[in-house]
C-alpha positions as CSV (number, residue, x, y, z in Angstrom):
1,M,0.0,0.0,0.0
2,A,1.3,3.5,-0.9
3,D,2.0,6.1,1.7
4,I,0.7,9.6,1.1
5,A,2.5,12.7,2.5
6,T,1.7,16.4,2.2
7,E,3.8,19.4,3.1
8,H,3.1,23.1,3.0
9,I,5.3,26.2,2.8
10,S,5.0,29.9,2.1
11,V,7.3,31.4,-0.5
12,A,8.0,35.1,-1.0
13,A,7.3,35.1,-4.7
14,P,4.2,35.0,-7.0
15,P,2.7,31.6,-7.9
16,E,3.8,32.0,-11.5
17,R,7.4,32.3,-10.5
18,C,7.1,29.3,-8.2
19,F,5.6,27.2,-11.0
20,E,8.4,28.4,-13.4
21,V,11.1,27.2,-11.0
22,A,9.3,23.9,-10.3
23,A,8.7,23.2,-14.0
24,D,12.3,23.9,-14.9
25,I,13.1,20.3,-14.3
26,E,16.4,20.3,-16.2
27,R,17.9,22.6,-13.5
28,Y,16.9,20.4,-10.6
29,P,20.5,19.1,-10.2
30,E,21.6,22.7,-9.5
31,W,19.4,23.1,-6.4
32,A,17.8,19.8,-5.4
33,A,20.5,18.1,-3.4
34,D,19.3,14.5,-3.8
35,I,18.9,14.8,-7.6
36,K,22.2,13.8,-9.2
37,E,21.2,13.8,-12.9
38,I,18.2,14.0,-15.2
39,E,17.5,13.1,-18.8
40,V,14.5,14.5,-20.7
41,K,13.1,11.7,-22.8
42,E,10.1,13.5,-24.3
43,R,8.8,17.1,-24.5
44,D,5.3,18.6,-25.2
45,D,4.5,21.1,-28.0
46,L,5.7,23.9,-25.8
47,G,9.1,22.3,-25.1
48,R,8.3,21.4,-21.5
49,P,9.6,18.1,-20.2
50,L,6.9,15.4,-20.4
51,L,8.9,12.2,-19.6
52,V,12.0,12.6,-17.5
53,T,14.4,10.0,-16.1
54,F,16.1,10.9,-12.8
55,R,19.1,9.5,-10.9
56,A,18.8,10.4,-7.2
57,A,20.2,9.5,-3.8
58,A,17.8,7.5,-1.7
59,F,18.2,5.3,1.3
60,G,22.0,5.6,1.1
61,R,22.2,4.4,-2.5
62,S,21.5,5.6,-6.0
63,T,18.1,5.1,-7.5
64,S,16.6,5.7,-11.0
65,Y,13.1,6.4,-11.9
66,T,11.1,8.0,-14.7
67,L,8.3,10.4,-14.2
68,A,5.6,11.6,-16.7
69,Y,4.6,15.2,-16.1
70,D,1.1,16.7,-16.4
71,Y,0.7,20.4,-17.2
72,A,-3.1,20.3,-17.6
73,D,-3.6,22.7,-14.6
74,A,-0.5,24.9,-15.2
75,P,0.6,27.2,-13.7
76,H,-1.6,26.3,-10.7
77,V,-0.5,22.7,-10.5
78,L,2.6,20.7,-11.6
79,A,1.8,17.0,-11.3
80,W,3.7,13.8,-12.1
81,K,3.3,10.0,-12.1
82,L,5.9,7.3,-12.0
83,T,6.2,5.3,-15.2
84,Q,9.3,3.2,-14.2
85,G,11.4,2.9,-11.0
86,D,14.1,0.5,-9.8
87,I,13.1,0.7,-6.1
88,T,9.7,2.4,-6.4
89,T,6.4,1.1,-7.7
90,K,4.7,4.4,-7.1
91,L,6.1,8.0,-6.9
92,D,3.1,10.1,-7.9
93,G,2.8,13.7,-6.7
94,S,2.2,17.4,-7.3
95,Y,3.0,20.9,-6.4
96,V,0.1,23.2,-6.0
97,F,0.7,27.0,-6.1
98,D,-1.9,29.2,-4.4
99,P,-1.7,33.0,-4.0
100,G,-0.6,33.8,-0.5
101,E,-0.4,37.0,1.6
102,G,1.7,39.9,0.4
103,G,2.0,38.7,-3.2
104,G,3.6,35.4,-2.0
105,T,2.6,31.8,-2.6
106,D,1.3,29.0,-0.5
107,V,2.9,25.9,-1.9
108,S,1.5,22.4,-1.2
109,Y,3.5,19.3,-2.1
110,R,1.8,15.9,-2.2
111,L,3.7,12.7,-2.7
112,E,2.3,9.1,-2.9
113,A,5.2,6.6,-2.7
114,E,5.4,2.9,-2.6
115,L,8.7,0.9,-2.5
116,R,9.3,-2.5,-4.1
117,V,10.9,-3.8,-0.9
118,P,9.0,-3.4,2.4
119,I,10.8,-1.4,5.1
120,P,9.7,-0.7,8.6
121,G,7.1,2.0,8.9
122,F,9.1,4.3,11.2
123,I,12.0,4.3,8.7
124,K,9.7,5.0,5.8
125,M,8.0,7.8,7.7
126,R,11.4,9.4,8.6
127,A,12.6,9.1,5.0
128,T,9.4,10.5,3.6
129,S,9.4,13.4,6.1
130,R,13.0,14.2,5.1
131,I,12.3,14.1,1.4
132,M,9.3,16.3,1.7
133,A,10.9,18.9,4.0
134,T,14.1,19.0,1.9
135,A,12.1,19.4,-1.4
136,M,10.1,22.3,0.0
137,R,13.1,24.1,1.6
138,E,15.1,23.7,-1.5
139,L,12.3,25.0,-3.8
140,K,11.7,28.0,-1.5
141,A,15.4,28.8,-1.4
142,R,15.7,28.5,-5.2
143,V,12.6,30.6,-5.9
144,E,13.5,33.4,-3.4
145,S,17.1,33.6,-4.5
146,T,16.2,34.0,-8.2
147,S,13.1,36.2,-7.9
């Protein structure tokens, strides 16, 4: 059974800027610490990455997975679904960018993950919490430093 986690953060930039940074997937290795390399396999008619293979650090090892991105609700939502993973069977999620106070953005990050190999619940919860918090902190830092 997949675990679902949600994290929220406020960012001092407009929603469009937050979406722009989150959708610039090719630059993730520059600011997302666990992402080591990406390869865009397919693009949409606007040149946005549709199918992307990642190599990332996870559980003390390297993992590879491919995500299919969905821009149907852009720039309000950036969503993805796992199409292939070496240690994951599900890694579906989304960023939601809502207008916040003072011209900022309330960002919600939702992740539904399932691993091929069962691990104890407390370890999975700790890892999920770390992934979520790191992703949100790094997105916030990137957006605010480039606004």
